[in-house]
C-alpha positions as CSV (number, residue, x, y, z in Angstrom):
1,M,0.0,0.0,0.0
2,K,1.4,3.3,-1.1
3,C,1.7,6.3,1.3
4,G,-1.5,8.3,1.1
5,D,-3.6,5.5,-0.3
6,P,-6.8,4.7,1.7
7,M,-6.5,1.8,4.2
8,P,-8.5,-1.2,3.0
9,F,-11.4,-2.3,5.2
10,Y,-10.7,-5.9,6.2
11,L,-12.1,-7.8,9.1
12,D,-10.6,-10.7,11.0
13,M,-12.6,-13.7,9.7
14,R,-12.0,-16.1,12.6
15,T,-13.2,-13.5,15.1
16,L,-16.4,-13.0,13.1
17,F,-16.9,-16.7,12.9
18,V,-16.6,-17.0,16.7
19,T,-19.0,-14.1,17.1
20,L,-21.5,-15.9,14.9
21,V,-21.1,-19.1,16.9
22,I,-21.7,-17.2,20.2
23,G,-24.7,-15.3,18.8
24,H,-26.5,-18.4,17.6
25,F,-25.5,-20.4,20.7
26,F,-26.9,-17.9,23.2
27,T,-30.1,-17.5,21.0
28,A,-30.5,-21.3,21.3
29,V,-30.0,-21.1,25.1
30,L,-32.6,-18.4,25.5
31,I,-35.1,-20.1,23.3
32,S,-34.5,-23.4,25.2
33,A,-35.3,-21.6,28.5
34,Y,-38.5,-20.2,26.9
35,W,-39.4,-23.5,25.2
36,K,-39.6,-25.4,28.5
37,E,-42.8,-23.5,29.3
38,H,-44.1,-23.2,25.8
39,D,-43.3,-26.6,24.3
40,N,-46.5,-26.6,22.3
41,E,-45.2,-24.0,19.8
42,P,-44.0,-25.7,16.6
43,A,-42.4,-22.5,15.2
44,L,-40.2,-22.3,18.3
45,D,-39.1,-25.9,17.9
46,H,-38.0,-25.2,14.3
47,F,-36.2,-22.0,15.2
48,L,-34.4,-23.8,18.0
49,I,-33.2,-26.5,15.6
50,A,-32.1,-23.8,13.2
51,K,-30.0,-22.0,15.8
52,C,-28.3,-25.2,16.9
53,L,-27.4,-26.1,13.3
54,H,-26.1,-22.6,12.6
55,A,-24.0,-22.6,15.8
56,M,-22.4,-26.0,14.9
57,A,-21.9,-25.0,11.3
58,W,-20.0,-21.7,12.1
59,L,-18.0,-23.5,14.8
60,L,-16.8,-26.0,12.2
61,L,-15.9,-23.2,9.8
62,A,-14.1,-21.4,12.6
63,L,-12.0,-24.6,13.2
64,R,-11.1,-25.0,9.6
65,G,-7.5,-25.9,9.2
66,G,-7.4,-28.1,12.3
67,I,-9.9,-30.7,11.0
68,P,-10.5,-32.1,7.5
69,D,-12.1,-29.8,4.9
70,V,-14.8,-32.4,4.3
71,L,-16.2,-31.4,7.6
72,T,-15.6,-27.7,7.6
73,I,-16.9,-27.2,4.0
74,S,-19.3,-30.0,3.2
75,L,-20.9,-30.7,6.6
76,A,-20.9,-27.1,7.7
77,N,-22.6,-25.8,4.6
78,T,-25.1,-28.6,4.6
79,M,-25.9,-27.6,8.2
80,L,-26.3,-24.0,7.1
81,F,-28.7,-24.9,4.3
82,V,-30.8,-27.1,6.5
83,G,-30.7,-24.5,9.3
84,N,-31.8,-21.8,6.9
85,A,-34.8,-24.0,5.8
86,Y,-35.8,-24.6,9.5
87,E,-35.5,-20.9,10.3
88,T,-37.6,-19.9,7.3
89,I,-40.3,-22.5,8.1
90,A,-40.4,-21.1,11.7
91,I,-41.2,-17.6,10.3
92,L,-43.9,-19.0,8.0
93,K,-45.4,-21.0,10.9
94,V,-45.5,-17.9,13.1
95,K,-47.3,-16.0,10.3
96,G,-49.7,-18.9,9.5
97,H,-48.4,-19.5,6.0
98,Y,-46.9,-22.9,6.4
99,T,-48.8,-25.5,4.4
100,F,-48.1,-29.0,3.0
101,S,-47.1,-27.5,-0.4
102,V,-44.8,-25.1,1.3
103,K,-43.3,-28.0,3.3
104,Q,-42.7,-29.9,0.0
105,L,-41.2,-26.8,-1.6
106,Y,-38.6,-26.4,1.1
107,I,-37.7,-30.1,1.2
108,Y,-36.9,-30.0,-2.5
109,L,-35.3,-26.6,-2.4
110,T,-32.9,-27.7,0.5
111,I,-32.0,-30.9,-1.3
112,G,-31.4,-29.0,-4.5
113,L,-29.2,-26.4,-2.9
114,I,-27.1,-29.0,-1.0
115,A,-26.6,-30.9,-4.3
116,A,-25.6,-27.8,-6.2
117,F,-23.1,-26.7,-3.6
118,H,-21.5,-30.2,-3.6
119,I,-21.3,-30.3,-7.4
120,V,-19.4,-27.0,-7.3
121,M,-17.2,-28.3,-4.4
122,L,-16.4,-31.6,-6.2
123,T,-15.6,-30.0,-9.6
124,A,-14.0,-26.5,-9.7
125,N,-14.1,-26.1,-5.9
126,I,-13.6,-22.3,-6.2
127,E,-14.3,-20.4,-3.0
128,S,-16.0,-17.6,-4.8
129,H,-18.3,-20.0,-6.6
130,R,-19.2,-21.7,-3.3
131,I,-20.0,-18.2,-1.8
132,A,-22.2,-17.5,-4.8
133,V,-24.2,-20.8,-4.5
134,A,-24.6,-20.2,-0.7
135,S,-25.8,-16.6,-1.3
136,I,-28.3,-17.6,-4.0
137,G,-29.5,-20.4,-1.6
138,T,-30.1,-17.9,1.2
139,V,-32.0,-15.6,-1.2
140,S,-34.2,-18.4,-2.5
141,M,-35.0,-19.5,1.1
142,I,-36.3,-16.1,2.2
143,V,-38.2,-14.9,-0.9
144,L,-41.5,-16.5,0.3
145,P,-41.6,-15.1,3.8
146,T,-40.5,-11.7,2.5
147,F,-43.5,-11.8,0.1
148,Y,-46.0,-12.7,2.8
149,L,-44.6,-10.2,5.4
150,L,-44.9,-7.3,2.9
151,T,-48.2,-8.3,1.2
152,E,-50.2,-9.7,4.2
153,K,-53.5,-7.9,4.6
154,N,-53.7,-5.9,7.9
155,A,-50.1,-6.7,8.6
156,S,-48.6,-5.1,11.7
157,V,-45.8,-2.5,11.6
158,L,-43.4,-5.1,12.9
159,S,-44.4,-7.6,10.1
160,R,-43.8,-5.0,7.4
161,L,-40.6,-3.9,9.0
162,M,-39.4,-7.5,9.0
163,G,-40.4,-7.7,5.4
164,Y,-38.2,-4.7,4.5
165,I,-35.3,-6.2,6.5
166,Y,-35.6,-9.4,4.6
167,G,-35.7,-7.4,1.4
168,L,-32.4,-5.7,2.4
169,I,-31.0,-9.2,3.1
170,I,-32.0,-10.3,-0.4
171,L,-30.4,-7.2,-1.8
172,S,-27.2,-7.8,0.3
173,F,-26.8,-11.4,-0.7
174,S,-27.5,-10.6,-4.4
175,I,-24.6,-8.0,-4.2
176,R,-22.5,-10.7,-2.4
177,T,-23.1,-13.1,-5.2
178,G,-22.1,-10.5,-7.8
179,M,-18.9,-9.6,-5.9
180,A,-18.0,-13.2,-5.5
181,L,-18.5,-14.1,-9.2
182,M,-16.6,-11.0,-10.4
183,S,-13.6,-11.6,-8.1
184,E,-10.6,-12.3,-10.2
185,S,-8.5,-14.0,-7.6
186,Q,-8.9,-17.4,-5.8
187,M,-10.3,-16.7,-2.3
188,G,-9.8,-18.7,0.9
189,L,-12.1,-18.7,3.8
190,F,-9.8,-16.6,5.9
191,T,-8.6,-14.4,3.0
192,Q,-8.4,-10.7,3.9
193,S,-10.5,-9.1,1.2
194,G,-13.3,-6.7,0.7
195,V,-15.5,-9.5,-0.7
196,Q,-15.0,-11.6,2.4
197,S,-15.5,-8.7,4.8
198,F,-18.7,-7.8,3.1
199,S,-19.8,-11.4,3.1
200,L,-19.3,-11.9,6.8
201,L,-20.8,-8.5,7.7
202,T,-23.9,-9.6,5.7
203,V,-24.1,-12.9,7.5
204,F,-23.7,-11.1,10.9
205,F,-26.5,-8.7,10.0
206,V,-28.7,-11.6,9.0
207,M,-28.1,-13.4,12.3
208,F,-28.8,-10.3,14.4
209,S,-31.9,-9.1,12.5
210,T,-33.6,-12.5,12.0
211,N,-32.9,-13.7,15.6
212,T,-34.3,-10.5,17.0
213,G,-37.1,-10.3,14.5
214,F,-38.3,-13.9,15.1
215,I,-38.5,-13.3,18.9
216,L,-40.5,-10.1,18.4
217,L,-42.9,-11.8,15.9
218,L,-43.4,-14.7,18.3
219,K,-44.1,-12.2,21.1
220,E,-46.5,-10.3,18.8
221,K,-48.3,-13.6,18.0
222,A,-48.6,-14.4,21.7
223,D,-50.0,-10.9,22.4
224,E,-52.5,-11.4,19.7
225,E,-53.6,-14.7,21.1
226,L,-53.9,-13.2,24.6
227,M,-56.0,-10.4,23.1
228,R,-58.1,-12.9,21.2
229,L,-58.7,-15.0,24.4
230,A,-59.6,-11.8,26.3
231,S,-62.0,-10.6,23.6
232,Y,-63.6,-13.7,22.0
233,D,-65.6,-16.6,23.3
234,D,-63.6,-19.8,22.8
235,L,-66.6,-22.1,22.0
236,T,-68.3,-19.9,19.4
237,A,-65.6,-17.6,18.2
238,S,-68.0,-14.7,18.8
239,M,-67.1,-11.5,20.7
240,N,-67.5,-11.8,24.5
241,R,-69.9,-9.4,26.2
242,R,-67.3,-6.8,27.2
243,T,-65.8,-6.7,23.7
244,F,-69.2,-6.6,22.0
245,I,-70.3,-3.7,24.2
246,R,-67.1,-1.8,23.6
247,H,-67.2,-2.1,19.8
248,G,-70.9,-1.5,19.9
249,T,-70.5,1.8,21.8
250,Q,-68.0,3.0,19.2
251,T,-70.5,2.1,16.5
252,L,-73.3,4.0,18.2
253,Q,-71.1,7.1,18.4
254,T,-70.2,6.8,14.7
255,Y,-73.8,6.5,13.6
256,A,-75.0,9.2,15.9
257,R,-72.8,11.6,14.0
258,K,-74.1,10.2,10.7
259,K,-77.7,10.3,12.0
260,E,-78.3,6.9,10.6
261,P,-80.1,3.9,12.2
262,V,-78.6,1.0,14.1
263,S,-80.4,-2.2,14.8
264,Y,-79.8,-4.6,17.7
265,L,-80.8,-8.2,17.8
266,L,-81.0,-10.2,21.0
267,F,-81.8,-13.9,20.7
268,D,-81.4,-17.3,22.3
269,I,-82.1,-21.0,21.4
270,D,-85.6,-22.1,22.2
271,F,-85.8,-25.0,24.7
272,F,-82.1,-25.0,25.0
273,K,-82.2,-26.5,28.6
274,L,-84.4,-29.3,27.3
275,I,-81.9,-30.0,24.5
276,N,-79.0,-30.2,27.1
277,D,-81.0,-32.5,29.3
278,Q,-82.1,-34.8,26.5
279,Y,-78.9,-34.9,24.4
280,G,-76.2,-33.8,26.8
281,H,-74.1,-30.7,27.1
282,E,-71.6,-31.9,24.4
283,V,-74.4,-31.8,21.9
284,G,-75.6,-28.4,23.3
285,D,-72.1,-27.0,22.7
286,R,-72.0,-28.3,19.2
287,I,-75.4,-26.7,18.5
288,L,-74.0,-23.3,19.8
289,Q,-71.0,-23.8,17.4
290,D,-73.3,-24.7,14.5
291,M,-75.5,-21.7,15.1
292,S,-72.5,-19.3,15.4
293,E,-70.9,-20.7,12.2
294,K,-74.1,-20.1,10.2
295,I,-74.5,-16.6,11.7
296,R,-71.0,-15.5,10.8
297,S,-71.5,-16.7,7.2
298,L,-74.4,-14.2,6.9
299,L,-72.7,-11.1,8.5
300,V,-70.4,-8.5,6.8
301,S,-67.4,-6.8,8.3
302,N,-69.1,-3.9,10.1
303,Q,-71.7,-6.1,11.8
304,L,-71.0,-7.3,15.3
305,F,-71.8,-10.7,16.8
306,G,-71.3,-11.3,20.5
307,R,-72.2,-13.8,23.2
308,Y,-73.8,-12.4,26.3
309,G,-73.6,-15.7,28.2
310,G,-75.1,-19.2,28.0
311,D,-77.2,-19.4,24.8
312,E,-77.9,-15.7,24.7
313,F,-76.4,-13.8,21.8
314,A,-76.6,-10.3,20.2
315,I,-75.9,-8.8,16.8
316,L,-75.5,-5.2,15.9
317,L,-76.5,-4.1,12.4
318,P,-75.3,-0.6,11.6
319,G,-77.0,1.4,8.9
320,M,-80.1,-0.8,8.5
321,D,-83.6,0.7,8.7
322,P,-86.3,-1.3,10.4
323,D,-87.4,-3.2,7.3
324,E,-83.9,-4.1,6.3
325,A,-83.1,-5.2,9.9
326,F,-86.3,-7.3,10.1
327,S,-85.4,-9.0,6.8
328,A,-81.9,-9.7,8.1
329,A,-83.2,-11.1,11.4
330,E,-85.7,-13.3,9.5
331,M,-82.9,-14.6,7.3
332,I,-80.9,-15.5,10.4
333,R,-83.8,-17.3,11.9
334,L,-84.6,-19.3,8.8
335,T,-80.9,-20.2,8.2
336,I,-80.6,-21.5,11.8
337,L,-83.5,-23.9,11.2
338,N,-81.2,-26.0,8.9
339,P,-78.2,-27.5,10.9
340,I,-74.9,-27.7,9.0
341,K,-74.2,-31.0,10.7
342,K,-77.1,-33.3,9.9
343,E,-76.5,-35.4,13.0
344,L,-77.5,-32.5,15.3
345,P,-81.2,-32.2,16.4
346,V,-83.3,-29.5,14.8
347,Y,-83.3,-26.3,16.8
348,N,-84.6,-22.8,16.4
349,V,-84.3,-19.3,17.9
350,S,-86.4,-16.5,19.0
351,I,-85.2,-13.0,18.2
352,G,-86.0,-9.6,19.8
353,L,-85.1,-6.7,17.5
354,V,-84.9,-2.9,18.1
355,T,-84.0,-0.2,15.7
356,I,-83.0,3.4,16.6
357,V,-81.3,6.4,15.2
358,P,-78.8,7.0,18.1
359,D,-77.8,10.3,19.5
360,G,-74.9,11.2,21.8
361,S,-76.7,9.7,24.9
362,T,-77.7,6.4,23.4
363,Q,-76.2,3.5,25.4
364,M,-75.7,-0.2,24.6
365,S,-77.5,-1.1,27.8
366,Q,-80.6,0.8,26.6
367,L,-80.7,-1.3,23.4
368,Y,-80.2,-4.5,25.4
369,I,-83.1,-3.7,27.7
370,E,-85.4,-2.9,24.9
371,S,-84.4,-5.9,22.8
372,D,-84.8,-8.1,25.8
373,K,-88.4,-6.9,26.1
374,A,-88.9,-7.7,22.4
375,L,-87.4,-11.1,22.9
376,Y,-89.8,-11.8,25.8
377,T,-92.7,-10.9,23.5
378,A,-91.3,-13.2,20.8
379,K,-91.2,-16.1,23.3
380,A,-94.7,-15.3,24.4
381,N,-95.9,-15.4,20.7
382,G,-94.9,-19.0,20.4
383,K,-91.1,-18.9,19.9
384,N,-89.2,-19.5,16.7
385,C,-90.1,-15.9,15.5
386,V,-88.8,-12.4,15.2
387,Y,-90.4,-9.6,17.2
388,A,-89.3,-6.1,16.1
389,R,-89.6,-2.7,17.7
390,N,-88.6,0.7,16.3
391,L,-87.7,2.9,19.2
392,D,-88.2,6.1,17.2
393,T,-91.5,5.3,15.6
394,E,-94.1,3.3,17.5
395,P,-96.1,1.1,17.1
396,E,-94.3,-2.2,17.5
397,I,-93.7,-4.4,14.5
398,S,-94.3,-8.1,15.0
399,G,-93.1,-10.9,12.7
400,V,-94.1,-14.4,13.7
401,A,-92.9,-17.6,11.9
402,S,-95.6,-19.3,10.0
């Protein structure tokens, strides 16, 4: 190097290898500690396997020179390919995009990449070519999760950020491939060069970002599950009473400003206690699930469906006038008469319906009380019917099943 020339930026390869080993090892230790209490999380299992494979692979590469190259090159890179596959699958599992076809894709992709790497190793065996194959392999592994993270509907800020990070990783490894293929000199694993320094920095960035990102995505998934458990009824997948009232209150405020009507349906299953007594509570639970599934198939995104307790449910229909709400309630009643599962006994519901143009003082409790009165009348009229009231324009409207 001549006096006045800029100092080249080279990194100590062995030190970086040891850093990678330590990083993956401690990630595996932390995940193992967490895994003991969450051993029913498949994504966590896959990520733990990936980190163990990565740690062993980089340890073998760090020891290169003291043990045969067949271990440090062949076995280590095989471990890296398999570890990358497990890590990618873990991400896809967390985001709910892991299917049988995806499983098959990654099996064939991993086998193909290992085969391609060994063909290069057993023929020309040029370091730069091996780097190129490994880089292309990494890119091909993470394209799918990158696509899902960036295009997923209603994706969180964290998911989109992880998608952008994976996009940067794809770009970095693409540059790494180009630099390796354009290198004019034979490179060794510990060669001090700009290509090697960039390669190892890229790998270090991947380790840090993906390890951290996976833990945060797993935490986000756990938080979402806790929120779901706190907001929805496990048996019927409908909103629980508190969540229904909270969202309903927000809807009332919105439609009060619009000065548009809101309709409230309160209903339960006729003779539900007798059904439980005759067929057992297991059949009763299946009836509740059957009913809820049919109701959800009829509702659109701005309509709320909640369970108040037992077999008592409520639906909020924003923007429907009394006639539209009555038609919707009648459709629900008629649909419920036909069980999805034919082995279930026939059952029916009575529905109390109220419609109001809310103002700033309208409360969900008021709609509940008035619809409960309407439901009582529907029961008195012989059950299996809809009884509707318009709170703004009396008289009452009654619809009885024929």
